[in-house]
C-alpha positions as MATLAB code, in Angstrom:
seq = 'MGTTHRKTKLKNKWGYFIIAITFVIILALIILINQDYGLISDRKKANEFNPSPEIEALVSKMNLTDRAKTMLYASSPQLKDKVAFNGTCGHDGDPDAYVAGCYYKINDEEYIDIYNSGKDATELQNSYYNYTNSKIVTLAHEMMHAVYSRLPDSDKEWIEIELNKIYANNSNLRSELSSYPSSQKFDELYVRVATEVYGISSSLEKHYALYFKDRQYIAKLYHGVEDQLNTMFHGADEILEKIKKQEVVIQNSYGYYARRDAINEYNRLVDLYNSQIGVYRDILDKRDSEK';
ca = [
     102.651   70.800   93.997;
     105.690   73.025   95.007;
     104.648   75.527   92.407;
     100.979   75.660   93.627;
     102.216   76.223   97.160;
     104.279   79.257   96.212;
     101.398   80.788   94.162;
      99.234   80.502   97.340;
     101.773   82.328   99.559;
     102.154   85.097   97.068;
      98.401   85.553   96.907;
      98.401   85.876  100.648;
     101.147   88.463  100.700;
      99.068   90.492   98.013;
      95.934   90.151  100.252;
      97.615   91.440  103.333;
      99.090   94.370  101.364;
      95.545   95.278   99.950;
      94.067   95.060  103.364;
      96.888   97.331  104.869;
      96.375   99.882  101.923;
      92.591   99.861  102.587;
      93.113  100.494  106.098;
      95.284  103.515  105.476;
      92.983  104.974  102.933;
      90.058  104.540  105.229;
      91.941  106.193  108.205;
      92.902  108.998  105.868;
      89.348  109.575  104.821;
      88.237  109.709  108.249;
      90.744  112.386  109.185;
      89.923  114.233  106.017;
      86.153  114.077  106.735;
      86.726  115.290  110.285;
      88.823  118.137  109.170;
      86.378  118.984  106.360;
      83.489  118.844  108.817;
      85.200  121.406  111.145;
      85.777  123.520  108.144;
      82.237  123.337  106.737;
      80.979  123.818  110.413;
      83.192  126.966  110.864;
      82.021  128.443  107.384;
      78.457  127.794  108.328;
      78.912  129.737  111.623;
      80.984  132.457  110.121;
      78.222  132.824  107.302;
      75.522  133.126  109.945;
      77.342  135.601  112.180;
      76.546  139.450  111.794;
      79.667  141.257  112.941;
      79.173  144.860  114.233;
      80.630  147.691  112.051;
      83.229  148.153  114.710;
      84.467  144.513  114.650;
      84.537  144.609  110.915;
      86.755  147.711  111.038;
      89.136  146.058  113.452;
      89.349  142.848  111.501;
      89.976  144.806  108.234;
      93.246  145.920  109.911;
      94.564  142.673  110.882;
      95.612  141.277  107.667;
      94.104  137.947  108.202;
      93.909  135.112  105.695;
      90.460  133.745  104.665;
      91.042  130.639  106.837;
      91.618  132.957  109.939;
      88.793  135.204  109.264;
      86.283  132.231  109.074;
      87.681  130.789  112.298;
      87.261  134.298  113.847;
      83.766  134.876  112.729;
      82.829  131.340  113.756;
      83.656  132.517  117.280;
      81.285  135.336  117.412;
      83.630  138.203  118.352;
      81.991  140.939  120.219;
      82.974  144.283  121.922;
      81.425  144.666  125.271;
      81.328  147.612  127.794;
      82.881  147.069  131.358;
      79.788  145.512  133.050;
      78.898  143.157  130.209;
      82.583  142.227  129.815;
      83.280  141.474  133.466;
      80.167  139.325  133.376;
      81.893  136.926  130.814;
      85.506  137.480  131.096;
      85.785  138.730  134.672;
      89.195  138.904  136.160;
      90.237  135.471  134.832;
      90.449  134.164  138.482;
      93.021  136.866  139.490;
      91.589  140.309  140.822;
      95.033  141.905  139.935;
      95.110  140.339  136.478;
      94.616  142.874  133.529;
      92.167  141.134  131.179;
      91.155  142.902  127.967;
      89.599  140.002  126.141;
      88.761  136.338  126.486;
      87.736  133.271  124.476;
      85.390  130.774  125.781;
      82.940  127.958  125.026;
      79.443  127.354  126.079;
      78.445  123.879  124.959;
      79.496  123.623  121.289;
      79.286  127.420  120.808;
      82.429  129.618  120.845;
      82.662  133.286  121.874;
      85.493  135.974  121.890;
      84.688  139.103  124.011;
      86.808  142.230  123.783;
      86.688  145.083  126.363;
      85.337  148.222  124.735;
      86.157  151.576  126.258;
      84.315  153.501  123.930;
      87.374  155.518  122.795;
      89.719  155.428  119.913;
      92.597  156.800  121.799;
      93.361  158.802  124.954;
      96.008  161.479  125.639;
      96.993  161.795  129.207;
      99.580  164.359  130.290;
     102.656  163.530  128.221;
     101.383  159.865  127.315;
      99.152  158.460  124.550;
      97.284  155.387  124.523;
      95.678  153.774  121.269;
      92.630  151.790  122.176;
      92.085  150.843  118.560;
      95.467  149.266  118.355;
      94.823  147.470  121.898;
      91.672  146.048  120.562;
      93.118  144.775  117.411;
      96.043  142.945  119.356;
      93.612  141.386  121.729;
      91.280  140.209  119.135;
      94.153  138.487  117.406;
      95.327  136.978  120.638;
      91.742  135.581  121.345;
      91.466  134.334  117.850;
      94.730  132.315  118.131;
      93.063  130.508  121.028;
      90.275  129.556  118.737;
      92.851  128.466  116.204;
      94.800  126.428  118.740;
      91.539  124.504  119.875;
      91.333  123.212  116.200;
      94.839  122.075  115.721;
      95.166  118.227  115.248;
      97.377  116.542  117.669;
     100.016  115.680  114.989;
     100.488  119.489  114.423;
     100.627  120.381  118.104;
     103.546  117.620  118.570;
     106.036  119.538  116.385;
     104.813  122.965  117.264;
     105.103  122.305  120.892;
     108.821  121.328  120.240;
     109.332  124.600  118.531;
     107.492  126.626  121.209;
     109.707  124.925  123.862;
     112.895  126.355  122.239;
     111.457  129.898  122.393;
     110.160  129.382  125.813;
     113.613  128.306  127.150;
     115.306  131.378  125.706;
     112.634  134.051  126.752;
     112.564  135.129  130.316;
     109.582  137.420  129.860;
     107.426  134.391  128.488;
     108.724  132.209  131.298;
     107.735  134.809  133.989;
     104.413  135.568  132.651;
     103.426  131.882  132.083;
     104.935  130.494  135.235;
     101.443  130.557  137.029;
      99.705  128.857  134.161;
      98.656  125.252  134.778;
     100.445  122.772  132.701;
      97.239  121.906  130.784;
      97.063  125.514  129.599;
     100.787  126.257  128.985;
     101.054  125.461  125.337;
      97.908  126.967  124.372;
      98.823  130.374  125.874;
     102.452  130.118  124.588;
     101.180  129.325  121.067;
      99.112  132.518  121.231;
     101.897  134.800  122.757;
     104.496  133.725  120.322;
     102.092  134.260  117.249;
     101.127  137.723  118.395;
     104.185  139.012  120.440;
     107.499  137.406  119.461;
     109.584  138.544  116.412;
     112.261  136.113  115.783;
     110.899  132.584  115.407;
     111.796  129.448  113.425;
     110.902  129.307  109.669;
     108.698  126.258  110.373;
     106.625  128.162  112.976;
     106.472  131.323  110.685;
     105.286  129.213  107.790;
     102.497  127.755  110.169;
     101.428  131.206  111.542;
     101.183  132.499  107.917;
      98.121  130.272  107.527;
      96.433  132.865  109.620;
      98.368  136.174  109.310;
      99.454  137.727  106.167;
     101.773  139.903  108.043;
     102.461  138.367  111.590;
     105.299  141.016  112.237;
     102.641  143.818  112.052;
     100.573  142.316  114.891;
     103.753  141.846  117.034;
     104.757  145.480  116.368;
     101.153  146.643  117.373;
     101.475  144.493  120.520;
     104.898  146.097  121.534;
     103.595  149.507  120.761;
     100.578  149.099  123.124;
     102.543  147.763  125.882;
     105.038  150.746  125.612;
     102.145  153.282  125.780;
     100.406  151.401  128.618;
     103.655  151.205  130.642;
     104.354  154.922  130.151;
     100.858  155.781  131.229;
     101.042  153.733  134.461;
     104.661  154.972  135.220;
     103.326  158.578  135.053;
     100.609  157.986  137.591;
     102.650  158.132  140.562;
     104.341  161.334  139.480;
     100.822  162.919  138.833;
      99.674  161.771  142.288;
     102.546  163.618  143.929;
     101.828  166.975  142.051;
      98.086  166.525  143.235;
      99.066  166.245  146.778;
     101.350  169.237  146.537;
      98.739  171.243  144.850;
      96.285  170.329  147.461;
      98.462  171.725  150.134;
      98.963  174.825  148.217;
      95.174  175.281  147.703;
      94.234  174.752  151.294;
      96.850  177.302  152.474;
      96.470  180.070  149.825;
      92.661  180.828  149.874;
      93.132  183.562  152.451;
      96.034  184.981  150.639;
      94.060  185.344  147.248;
      90.898  186.465  149.079;
      92.858  189.316  150.921;
      94.089  190.568  147.362;
      90.793  190.147  145.629;
      92.305  187.764  143.330;
      89.693  185.009  143.440;
      90.228  184.454  139.748;
      93.744  183.479  140.107;
      92.676  181.199  143.041;
      90.188  179.490  140.751;
      92.803  178.963  138.144;
      94.856  177.113  140.650;
      91.916  175.091  141.657;
      91.096  174.260  137.708;
      94.790  172.979  137.551;
      94.257  170.869  140.537;
      91.082  169.425  139.146;
      92.636  168.725  135.812;
      95.432  166.735  137.502;
      92.850  164.691  139.311;
      91.127  164.113  135.908;
      94.158  162.798  134.391;
      95.042  160.487  137.305;
      91.272  159.222  137.458;
      91.596  158.541  133.601;
      94.778  156.449  134.144;
      93.050  154.575  137.015;
      90.057  153.889  134.721;
      92.387  152.678  132.081;
      93.927  150.351  134.482;
      90.577  149.109  135.969;
      89.367  148.641  132.401;
      92.082  146.103  131.739;
      91.150  143.995  134.786;
];
């Protein structure tokens, strides 16, 4: 009888073990099916999406992996002029905010809108601004919002730990993200680190390599665009001072040039004044286009 009792207990242990293993396998299958469904859905949307030649040209310069390109095209990226862009992206709730792109959802559909100035580059006075690079950086930024929305919670847990380490030691990020609600902080931080920050942990670098073949290239483009933008805006005040001085000269000098029959010289002065106004307006247009 004792022997029979021991055999019965042994069978019960194996039964519990089999039940536990079965539960783990079923759970793993559910997770796998959900992930596969997401991937299948992205591929279907990406295959159905017809990118414009301009979007294709930008994407070709982003050095994306196939996974990232699929997620990007599943989010229907578009270039929009100022009126259409402000209709969807607006000012992000802040009239003084500079907004060059946005990622948003309507029901189950995803969209990425990028502001299109209609120019490749602008040379203003002694400054140069590369609109193409700006679009590439903005497209990469918004794409990473789409990536973050797909991350499983298990990945977000360890990624947020790594991001917090960067956040604690980066005063620029702390300043720029201080106004973000806590619910959006890690989403934005995840995107900023991916597209702006050079030195990150090997684990994060490995993670971002799932999407960028050369993440450093995107970060380099970002800092180049920021430097160009800062130079351009810094020069605006200097140009405005020149305009004010030239305006005074023009107002006081017409009689002088008229008496000497030198209207052509006066007109050249007016042309210089008008060109400075044109430069200043271009800078303001660029500033407004970022809003």
